[in-house]
C-alpha positions as CSV (number, residue, x, y, z in Angstrom):
1,Q,59.5,-34.7,-14.9
2,V,62.8,-33.3,-16.0
3,Q,63.9,-32.5,-19.6
4,L,67.5,-32.4,-20.5
5,V,68.9,-31.1,-23.8
6,E,72.6,-31.5,-24.6
7,S,74.4,-29.4,-27.2
8,G,78.0,-28.6,-28.3
9,G,79.2,-31.8,-29.8
10,G,81.0,-32.1,-33.1
11,L,84.1,-33.2,-34.9
12,V,87.4,-32.0,-33.7
13,Q,91.1,-33.0,-34.2
14,A,93.1,-34.6,-31.5
15,G,94.4,-32.0,-29.1
16,G,91.4,-29.8,-29.7
17,S,88.7,-28.6,-27.4
18,L,84.9,-28.7,-27.2
19,R,82.4,-27.4,-24.7
20,L,79.2,-29.3,-24.1
21,S,76.1,-27.8,-22.5
22,C,73.1,-29.5,-20.9
23,A,70.1,-27.3,-20.3
24,A,67.5,-28.6,-17.8
25,S,63.9,-27.8,-17.3
26,G,60.9,-29.1,-15.3
27,R,62.2,-29.0,-11.8
28,P,64.4,-26.8,-9.6
29,F,67.8,-27.4,-11.1
30,S,69.8,-26.6,-8.0
31,W,68.2,-29.5,-6.1
32,Y,70.2,-32.0,-8.0
33,A,73.7,-33.3,-8.5
34,M,74.4,-33.7,-12.2
35,G,76.6,-35.9,-14.2
36,W,78.0,-36.6,-17.7
37,F,78.4,-40.1,-19.1
38,R,79.6,-41.3,-22.5
39,Q,79.0,-44.3,-24.7
40,A,81.4,-45.3,-27.5
41,P,80.2,-47.7,-30.3
42,G,79.9,-51.2,-29.0
43,K,80.7,-50.3,-25.4
44,E,78.7,-49.7,-22.3
45,R,77.8,-46.2,-21.0
46,D,80.5,-45.0,-18.7
47,F,80.7,-42.3,-16.0
48,V,82.8,-39.3,-17.0
49,T,82.2,-36.6,-14.4
50,A,79.7,-35.3,-11.8
51,I,79.1,-32.1,-9.9
52,S,77.3,-31.5,-6.6
53,M,74.2,-29.4,-6.2
54,S,76.1,-26.3,-5.2
55,G,79.0,-27.0,-7.6
56,S,81.5,-27.1,-4.8
57,N,82.3,-30.8,-5.3
58,T,83.3,-32.4,-8.6
59,Y,84.3,-36.0,-9.5
60,Y,86.1,-37.3,-12.6
61,A,86.9,-40.6,-14.2
62,D,90.6,-41.2,-14.2
63,S,90.6,-41.2,-18.0
64,V,89.6,-37.5,-18.1
65,K,91.2,-36.0,-15.0
66,G,93.2,-32.9,-15.9
67,R,91.6,-32.6,-19.3
68,F,87.9,-32.2,-18.6
69,T,86.1,-29.7,-16.4
70,I,82.5,-29.8,-15.2
71,S,80.7,-26.7,-14.1
72,R,77.2,-25.5,-13.5
73,D,75.2,-22.3,-13.6
74,N,72.1,-22.8,-11.4
75,A,70.7,-19.5,-12.5
76,R,70.7,-20.7,-16.1
77,N,69.7,-24.3,-15.2
78,T,72.7,-25.5,-17.2
79,V,75.7,-27.7,-16.7
80,Y,78.8,-27.5,-18.8
81,L,81.6,-29.9,-19.8
82,Q,84.8,-28.3,-21.0
83,M,86.9,-30.8,-22.8
84,N,90.5,-30.0,-23.6
85,S,93.3,-32.0,-25.1
86,L,90.9,-34.4,-26.7
87,K,92.0,-37.8,-27.8
88,P,90.5,-40.2,-30.4
89,E,89.4,-42.5,-27.5
90,D,87.2,-39.7,-26.2
91,T,84.9,-40.3,-29.3
92,A,81.5,-41.2,-28.0
93,V,77.9,-40.0,-27.5
94,Y,77.9,-37.8,-24.4
95,Y,74.8,-37.8,-22.1
96,C,74.0,-35.6,-19.2
97,R,72.0,-37.1,-16.3
98,I,69.9,-35.9,-13.3
99,G,68.8,-38.7,-11.1
100,A,66.9,-41.2,-13.4
101,Y,66.6,-38.7,-16.2
102,W,68.9,-38.6,-19.3
103,G,69.3,-36.3,-22.2
104,Q,69.2,-37.4,-25.8
105,G,73.0,-37.3,-26.1
106,T,75.4,-35.3,-28.3
107,Q,78.0,-36.9,-30.6
108,V,81.7,-36.1,-30.0
109,T,84.1,-37.3,-32.6
110,V,87.9,-36.8,-32.3
111,S,90.0,-37.5,-35.3
112,S,93.6,-38.5,-35.2
């Protein structure tokens, strides 16, 4: 069993930044790749970014490349999502994921 808790969401103006965190517990964190997904109202949940177990490999959706950065701290069992140059279309609930486990989500709202 893995528990994931996201934090760091909020309301920000377009062009601003937010940093999301996802704290994991229940299993050795460093064994797993981790990812962030997002779901906007009325839309499906989409892939945003992922990071390998060691953190040496990262992957991004085209829509966030160059603006978002994923990182992880295996000693703290935490993965981060630094979001810069935010746009209104980034508004969504953001979820972290390990394997079949999901966090509860954190709301990000970007105003124009």
